[in-house]
N, C-alpha and C positions, 0 to 999 in steps of 0.2 A: 503494499499500499503506500510505503513511503517513497519507494521508487516511482511509481505512478504519478503521485502528487507532484514530485519534483519535476518530472518530465512534463506534466501538463502545465505547471507553472513557466517552465523554459519555453515550452512551443508557443504558450499565448503570448509570452514577451516578443518571440521571434515575428509573430504576425505583423506587429507594429514597428519592428526595427528596420531602419534602412541606414545607409551610409549618405551624408551630404558632402562628403569629401570630394575634391577634384580628382578624377581617375589618375592613377600614377601606376608604374610598373616597380614592383619591389620583389625582392626574393629573400628567403631565409637560405642559409646555407654557409659554405665555407669550405676550406680544405680539410678541415678537421685535424685529428692527430693520428689517423690511420697512416702506416708506413707506405711507401711506393711499393707497388707490387709489380713483378714483371710477368710475363706471359706463363699461365699455368698455375700461378699462386692466387690465392684468394685472401682479401682482408676481411676479418671479422672483428668488430668492435661491439662488444656487449653481444646482443642476439641480433644484430644487423649484419648480414652477409653482404659484402661488397665485392663486386667483380670488375673486370676489365671495361665491360658494357653493362649498364644498369638501366632499369626502368625509370624514366623520368616521370615524376608526379607533380602536375600542376594543379593549383587551387586558383579557379578562375572566377572573379568576383565582379558581376556587372556593376555598373556606376551606382545604381539605386539598392544595392544589397551590401552586405558586410560579412566578414567572417563569423562563424558560429564560435560559442565559447569553448576555449580550451581546445581549439582545432588541432594545434601543433602536436601535442601530447596524445590526444584522442585518435586522430588519423594515423599517427606514427604507429601506435599500438595496434590498430586494425591492419595496417601494412606489414607489420612484423608477424602478426598472426598468419597473414595470407601467405607470406614467405615460407612461414614454418608449414603450414598445411600443404602447400605444393611440395615441399621438401620431403614430407612424410608420404605423400601419395606417390610420388616418383619413386621413393625407395620401395614401396609396397608393389609398384609396377615393375621393379626389377632393374632400375637404372641408377640405383645409389640414391643418396640424399640430394639430388640435384634440385635447385630452384632459381628463380630469377634474382638478379642482384638489385640491391638499393643502395644509394648513396647515403653516407652519414652527414647530417648538418653538424658542422663543426662548432656551432654556437650553442646548441641545446642537446646534442648528443641523440637526437631523434632522427628517424629517417628524414632525408632531406625532401622537402615540399616546397615548390616554387610558387610563390604567391604573385599573381598577376592581377592587376586590377583593370578591368575593361574600359573601353573609350565610351562605351554606350550603356543605357539602361537595359534591364532584362528583357523588354519587349521587343528590342531591337535584335536580340539573339535567337529567342524562341527556341525550336528543336533542330535548327539547320546547323550541321556540323562546321561548315565553312566559315560561318559568323564567328566562331571561336577560333578555329585553327588558323585562320588568317592572321589574327593578332598574336597567338601563341607562336606561330612559325616565325613571324617578324621578330619576336622577343628572342626566340632561340638564335636567329641570325645574329642579333646585336650581342647575345651572351652564350657564344658557341660552346663553351666548357660545360654547360648545364645540361646538354644533350648529349650523351655519350652512346646511345644506340638509336635504332629505329623505333623503339616502343615507348609510348607514352600514355599515361592515364590522366584524364582530365576530370577532376572533381568540381562541380558546381553546386553552390548552396541552393536549397530548396527555394522555388519562386513562390511558394504559399503553402497553406495547410487547409485541410478540410477536417471535420469533426466525425471520425469514424468510431462509434460507440463500441465497436467490438475490438477493434485493434488499438484504439487510441488514436488522437489527432494524427493524421497521415500527410506527408508532402503531397501536394498535387501532383498527379502523374499525367504524362502526355503533353507538358507544356515545356519541357526542356530536354535535351538528349539524355538518353540512358541506353547505349548500344555500342557495339563495336563498330569501328570506322576505319577499315584496313588495319594498320598496326597501330592505330590509336584506339581508344575506348573512352566511353563518358560514363560517369556515375553521379549519384546524388550524395551531397554531404547534408546531414540532417542529425538530430540527437540520437537516432537510433543507431548511427554508425558509432557504437561504443562497445568495447570489450567487456564492459560491465554487464551488458545484457546477453552475453554468450551463456547458452544453457538455460536462459530464463524463458520458460514457455508462457505465452499468452493466449487467450481465446483468439479464434480466427486464424488468419495467417500470421505465422511467427515473424516478429519485427527484426530480429537479428538476421535471420534467413533472408528475409525480403531485402534488406538494403546492404548488408555485408555480403551474403551469399549472391546477390544480384551483381555487385561490384565485382566479386571473383569471378563470376561467369562471364562478364564483359572482359575482364582482364584476359580469359582463355580465348577469347575472340581476337584481342590484341596480339596474343601470342600465336596466331596463325590457326587456331582450331575452329571447325564448324560445329554444328550441333550433332549429338548423337545420345543413345540411350542404353541401358544395359541389356545383356541377354536375359531370356526368360529365366535360366537356372541361377542367375544372379539375383533374383528376388529372395529376400529373407522372409519367409512367411511366419507370422506369430498368431497362435490362437485360430488358425483358419483363415486369417485376414492377410492383406498384403500391406498392413500398417508400417512394417519395418523394412521394406524393400530397399536394397541398396540403391544410391542415387549418384550417377555421374555428374561431374561438375558441369559438363556442357549440356546437361538436359535441364533439370529444373532445380539447381541449387538455390535459386532465389526463394524457394518454397520450403526447402528441407534441410539446409546446412545445419548441422549440430542438432538436428531433429531427428534425422534418420541416417544410417551410415552412409557416408559419402566417399567416392573414389574416382579415380581416373581410369577410363577404359583403356585397353591396350593402344587403341588408335589415338586417342588423346595424349597418352604419355609419349608415344613415338613422336608426335608433333612437337611437343614441348622439348623433347630431347634434341631436336634439331633447331630449336629456336635460338636466336642470337644471344638474349639475356639470360639464358640457361646454361651458357658455356663461357667458361673462363679462359679463353684463349685468343690469339691475335689473328685468326684467320678472317677473310672477308665473307660475310653472309650476304644471300640474297642476290648474288650475281647471276646474271642470265644463264639458264641452262635449257638445253635442247633436248627433249627424250620423247620417246614414242613406243607404245606398245604395239609391237609388229604382228604378234600373232596371240590369239587367245582361244582357248578352249574350254567349255563348260558343259557338264553333264550332271543329272541327278543320280546318285549311286543309292539304289533302294536299299541295298544290304546296309550301307552306312546311315542312310536316312539323311543324306547331306548333299549339298551342292558342292561339287569339287570343280575349282577353276585353276588352269595353269595357263602359262604363256611365256613368251619372249619379249624383252624390251631392249632398247638401246638408249644410251644417254650420254651427253657429253660431260656429266658430271658423276658424282659417286651417289648410288641409291643406297640409302640406309634401311629403309622399310618400305613395304608394299602394303597399302591399307585398302579395304574393302568395306564400303559403305552400303548397306541393303536398305534402300530407302523406299518405303510404299507411299502411293499416292493416295492417303487415307481420306475418304470423304470428298475426293476431288479437290483436295487442298491446293493442288498445283505442284510446281517443282521449284527449286532455287532457294534462295536465302529465306529463312524463317519457315520453310516448308520442309525442314529435314529433322524435325525434332524426333520422329520415329525411326531414324535411320539406326540400324543395328550393326556392329561393326566387328571386323577381325583385322589382325595385323600378322604379317609374316615377314621374315628376314629373306632377302635374295638368295637364290640357289646360284652358286658361283657369282658371275658378274652380270649375267643377262636373262635369268629365269625366276619364275615365281610359281608357287603352287599353295593352295590353301583347301582345307576342308571345313565347310560351314554347315553343321547340323541344322536342319530346318525346323527342329524342336526348339531352338533358340530364337527363332522369329515369331514375333507376337502376332503379326498379321498375315494371314494366309486366304484371304477372301477369294472367291472364284472370279477371275477376270481382272483382279487389281492391278494397276500398273506398277511395276517395280522398276528402279533405277539401281543397277550395280555400278557404283562409283569407284574405280580403281585409281588409287592416288599413289603416284611414286614420290617418296619423301627423300629428299637428297640432303646429304650432310651439311649443306650450306643454307638449310632451311626453306628452299624452294620446292614447292609441291606441284607437281602437274597431274592432271585428272583427265582420265576418259570414262565415259559414261556409256553402259550397256543396258537396253532395256530387256525386261522379261516380266512374266506374269505367273499367276497360279491357276490351276485347274483342278478340282477335286482333291485339294490339299496337297498337290504334287508341283513343284516348280516347272515351268514351261520355258526352257533355255534355248534360244535360237539365234543366239549372237556369236556362235563359234566362228572363227575365221575360216572362209571357203577358199578352195582352189579356183582363182579366177582364170578366165579364158585371156590368152594373150591379147594385147591391143595393137600388135604389129598389123599395120594395114588399115587400121581405123582413121577415120577423118571426121570432121565436123561437116555435115551437110547443110545445116541451117541453125539459126537461132533468132530469137526475138530482138535482141539487142547484146551489146558487149562493151566493155571498156577497152580502149585501145592503147592505154598506157601499159607500162612494164608489167602490171598485174590487172588481171581481169578479163583476159580473152577466153573465148569459148573453148578453144582448143586446149587450155589448161585443165579442163575438166576430164580429159583423158590421156593425160601424160605421165600417170602412173605415180604422180607425187600428192600426197595429202597437203603439202604446204603451199601449193600453188592453187589457184582458184579461177573460176569463171564469176564475173560479176555483172549484173545487168547495168545498163548505162546509166550513170549518175552524175558525171561531172559536168554535163550540160544536157539540157532538154531530156531531164531524167524520164525514163521509161517507167510504165507502171504495169502492175499485173493485169492478165496473165503473162508470165514469161515462159520461154521454152528453149530448148536445145534439141537438135536432131543429130544423131551419130550414124555414119555409114560404116559398117562392118567390112566393107570391101567385096564382100561375096556373100551369098545366101549361107547361113548356118543354122544349125538345130541347137538349141540350148535347153538343156535339161532342168538346170536349176532355177535361176531366176535373176533378178536385177540386185546389183549392190549399189549403194549410194553413201557418200560421205559428205557431211556438211563441212563448211570452211572451218578452219581451226578456231576453237573458241564458240563455235556455233553462231559466228557472227553473221547476220543476215540470213539466217537459216530458213529455208523454205518449210512449209508446214504441209498443206494438203496438195497432192500432185496426182496426174494421171499418166499412166505408160501406155503408150500407143505403138504398134509395129507394122512394117510394110515391107513388101518384097520389091516394090519399084520405087519408093520414095515418094509417091503421089498419092497412093490410096492406102490409108492408115486403118487399123482396127483396134479398138480399145482393148487392152489385157486386163487392167485393174484401176482402181482408184485407192489410194493408201494415204496414210499419214505419216510423215517423217518424223523421227523423234529429235528433240531439240537439244542435240548434243553432237560432238564430232567425232565419235567412234564409228566404224564402218557399220552400216545397216544393210540387212538383206531382206528381200522380198521375194518368197518363192512363187514360182508359177504353179498353177494347178496341174498342169500337163506340159510336156515338152512342147516348145514353140519354134517354129521355123521361119526366119524372116532374115533381111539384110540391114534395114533400117530400124532404129528405134527412137522414139521421141519422149521427152518428159516435158509435160506442161504443168507449172507450179501455178496454183491459184491464189495463194496467200503465203504470209510470212508469220514466223512466231513472235517477231518483234512489232508486228503491226504496221511497218512500214511498206513502202512500195517497192523496196529493193530485194533482189534476191541473190544469193551466192552458192555455189556448189565446189567442193574440192575434187571430187572423183565421182565419175560413173562407171560401171562395170558389169560384167555378166560372169556366172558361174554355173 
């Protein structure tokens, strides 16, 4: 009761508090008394772990707000807790007690937090990340020693509060940023960001989990991780309920941190292991890497009750782990960012320098609804932190996965030519012939540089002679699924004049090779792809490769 009374008093005071000072830029910090560390060494002062590159923490104050009471010590304690939590979780995942680095404030002995007073009132910033990062990056340019890595946490005080009778007065949500933004992330400072509330259960959603857990989840995004969730067997059932199931950091830690057992999945830990601020070395992180999955094979092994995936890759860097995200499109939620909470993941080490294999029991997958679209996202994690992803679609029928994305042996394209197209770009990139050159890095693009062409777009390919094709059509979207086509029709012809429709299909919004089977063998010399729309809603179209198998 004493805690509640104190918190209510503080929150009520905050509702009417604002700063009338002229905006200024100031920082806590200094060199501290830590000894200079060479590569491979780690400076530890008290409980703060300092590395060669550290997470920068910014406390950004709009001109009509001010810092909250005891912010230096209170937020430092939260960050030291987060550093320790990640260390323990990484150790449990088999990587040793690795965690992100924090710089020490030489004045207070706390974790260094950079105080920046914004030029404008809170209404000018709102939820838009660039409104904050423009000023913050300008400040870092003027004070380059304060930013030692690519990773930044931005804390912004609550813009206001509402009176939630169940959880206590709560900061307003949806009026300021609270999300990952590349290798930056945003979180909210408020009186619930307090280690004194750790383990204190309150009715409704737990306040420590909501705000500290939420901040640590967004940190995970800044450390390069997407969402995922636990295997079915990682649920811990108590008294016939799922009240105590294990909670991955990148699922719903903002509901259950310190309420239920929390951990890092193998995929999360593999990503953090390659993150710049988790490594106390001097090498360069996030340099350009070119990598590609050249061949992939997938089948359902009924004896194992598992999806078995194997394949070959090439990379200009060093692949440290291969990750497999099985992401169902639950209730037609869609794909992409914030649609991946249901992804269940595995991780494997490379076999040699160019191969991979994983066995994924389907009993670990929560969702096996008939016809549900799944994406298997295969991610190559490189030791410099770069992650390259290829996506393969599959589904379930009668509780069994239908896997139709294994690499096919395609017909030779020798003698093939382009017989026609709706439009093309004539610059170095974008010619129609690039869709049959055997390289997924080149692409055809509809005309856009002048007098932009609109849908429908088409390409006609001449095989050079009449051929019988037993398999079907292969299609690869441009790298990154940029300007990916959506709905398309395939037509065939023997003379290049009279065409017959074979099927209408929808291409997946990813850049892995896609295969569309013929119902029966087809004999033809010409085939035409007519695309009717795009995944991004624009009038532009692109394709990396077309082929037959």
